[in-house]
N, C-alpha and C positions, 0 to 999 in steps of 0.2 A: 614580419608583420606588415600587412598592407595598411598604409596610412593615407587618408584622403586629405588633401590640402588644396586651397584655391578652387573650391567647388561652389558654384552658385547654388542657392537654395532651390531655385526653380528646376534646374537640370537634375539636381540630386534627387529631389522628391519625386520627379516624374520618371526618371530612368533607372533609379536604383531599387533593387528588390530588398526591402528592409528586413525581410525574414530569411534571407539567404544565409545559410550556415547555422541557423538556430537548431535545426534537427540534429546536427552533428556536434553540437557544443558539448554534449555529455557522452561522446563516442568512446571516451577512454574509461568511463564508469562501468564497473562490473556488476552484473546482477547478483542478487543473493543466491549463493550456491546451495546445493543439497545438504552438504555437511553442516552448514550453519542452521538449516531448518531442523536437522536431526538433533542438534544441540538444544534448540528451542524445545523440541518435544521431550527431550530428557529432563530439562529444567522443569517443564510443566508436570511431567510424571512424578518427579520428586515431591513437588508441592501437593499433588493429589494424594500421594501415598502418606505424606506426613499429616495431611488433614483428614485422612480416613475417607476420602471421597472415592466414589465408584468409577467415575468417568468425567470427561469434559467433552461437550458436544457443541459443535458450531455448524452453521450453514454457510454457503459461499459468501464471502465478504472479507473485511479487513482482518478479522481474527483467524478465519479459516485459511486465508492466504499466509498469514504469519506463521501458523503452526503446520500447515499442510499444502501450501502453494495452490489453494483453490480460491480464486477470486470470482467476483461477479462477472468479470470480463471473460473468464473461461467457462463459467456455468451460470446462466441466467436463472434468477429465482422464478419459481412458478408455484402452483398449488401442489405439485408433486415434489416432496422434499428429497434433497440429496444432502446427507449429513456427514460431517467429519467427526469421528468418535475416537478419542484418545484415552486409553486405559493404562493405569499403572500396574505393572506386574513385577513380581520378584523372581529373578532368575539367578541362581547361584550367588545369593547375597547382593545382587545388583538390581537396582530399580530400572526397569526398561519400559519404554513407551510402546504400547501395542496400538497400532493404527488400523481402524476399520472405516470403510466408506460404505454408507447405506445409499443405495441407488434404486430408482425405478427399474423394474426388470427390462422394460423395452429400451432403456437407455444404458444398460450395463456395459455394452461394448464401448460406447463413448466415454463412460465413466472410467473404464479401465485404461483409456488412452490418455487420461490426465496424468501429468507428471507429479505424482504425490510421493515425496520422500518418506521413507520409513523402513523399519525392519519387518520384513514379511507382511506387507500391507495386504489386508484381506478385504474382499468386496462382498457385501451382502445385498441381495436384490429382493424387492418386494413386488408382488403382482398386483394388478389393478383391483382384484377382489380381496386383497389383504389390507390390514391396518399397518401402515409403515412403522408406527411407533412400537407396536407389539413385536413386529419382526426385529426392530432394532434392539429392544430389550431382551428378546430371546437370544440374540447373538451374544449378549453379555451375561446370560444366566449362569454360565460356568463360574462366574465370580461370586455367586451368591450375594447379589446386591443388598447391601445394608447401609452403606454410607450414602451421603447425598450425591446427586448428579449435578455437576456444574454445567451451566449452559452459557453461551455467548450472550452478553447483556443486550446485544442488538438483535437477537433472534426474534422472529415474528411470534406473536402471542399464540397463534393457533398451533404452532409446533410445540411450544412449551406446554400448552394445555394437553395436547395429544400425548406427550411423554408422561405427564403427570397422571393422566387417566390410565395409561398402560402400566404404570408402576405406582399404584395407590399407597403402597407401604414405604415408598422411598421419597425423600424430599427432592424436588427438582427446583434449583435455585440459580440465580445469576452468579457467575464466578466472583469470588471475593477479591479484595484488593491485592492480595499476594499473587493472584493469577494475572489480573489486569495490569499490574505494575511490571510484569515481565517485558511488555512492549516498550516501557519507558526507558529501559536500559539498552542503549544503542551500541551496536558493535561498530568497529571501524568502517566496515563495508556500508553499513547503514548511514553513518555520518558522511561518508564520501558522496553517496547518492543525494542526501538531503542538501549538502553544500552545493552541489551542482544544480539541483532544482532551484535553490534560492538564487543562484547567479542568473539562471535563465529568466526567472520571474522578474528579477531586477531589470534585465535587458528589455523585457516586454513592457514593463512600466514606463521606461524611458521613451521607447518608441511610441507608445500610445499617447504619452504627454506631448511629445514632439508633433505628432500628427494632429492632435487637438489644437495646440497652439498655432500651428501654421494654417490650420483650417479656418481659424478666426481672422485670418488676413495678416498675421504677423509673420513675416518671412525672415525672422532674425535668428532662428535656431537651425543650424545645419552643421555638418562636420567641418572643422576648421575654426569654428568660433572659439574664443578663449573665455575663461571663466569671468573676468571682469566685464567683458562685453555683454555676456548673457545676463549677468546680474543687473547690469545697467539697463538693458532693454526690457527685462521682465519684472524686475523688482522682487524676485523670489529668492529664497534660500533653500538649500537642498536638505533632505532628510538623510539619515545614515543609510537607509535602505536604498535610496536613489543613488547615493555616492557609490555604494557597493555595486549596484548594477552597472553604473557607468564605468567603474573600474574594470569590471568583468569584460564589458564590451571593448574598452580601450585596450586592455591587456592582450586579449586574444584576437581581436579584429574579426570576431565571428559574424558580426552583423554589420560591419562596415562603418562603425561610428568613427573610426579613425582617431583624430585628436580631439574630438568633442569631449567636453568635461564641464561640469558646473560645481 
């Protein structure tokens, strides 16, 4: 580990890139893989089947990313809906999640390039002169829709209204707690990512505080200072979050804090 000692505050603040190494801090963290998303879809399908629900529908966002790897970063929201539809089907006494992606016809090629995990993912396109919600529900007609359709609670209202008008005999409703709580149960892979993000945010908080303090003309905080000196000069005490962030930076040396601690 690289440790900085006997460094003047002036030379350190001017010459050192305080963000160096931040981008690589989580380099060992692994992204959520396809098999984990498949398990999420299966868990969702079981709840849908037990509730007698016809389907779960989400548009690009946190829930579509959780269940289908479709985020707002990969598909920007517009007035032309792209929807992730997950259906519970019974195959040989097993409940299976059937995944369908509704896409504007002129963007079908791009939609198919999305990395959407699933068993036999199907793509249904709607033309500019068609009602997308009627097309979506027509794709589900084989199920003889009777149970409610659950939708992402963050879905835009005009999409919910469009689905309800296309299926007047079926209740379109926000997903109940048993569905929304699926995201509350974190896997080990999710915990590892959250832990790393927490460490990085702690590091950033420390550096922003250092920059603010020194900008006020106090040149007392820089790598090499010891805890008693810092407390004496600033009169502050640290929060648990700040200590965690400092420990992160001190332990890994990712941002060059070296022996700094408070």
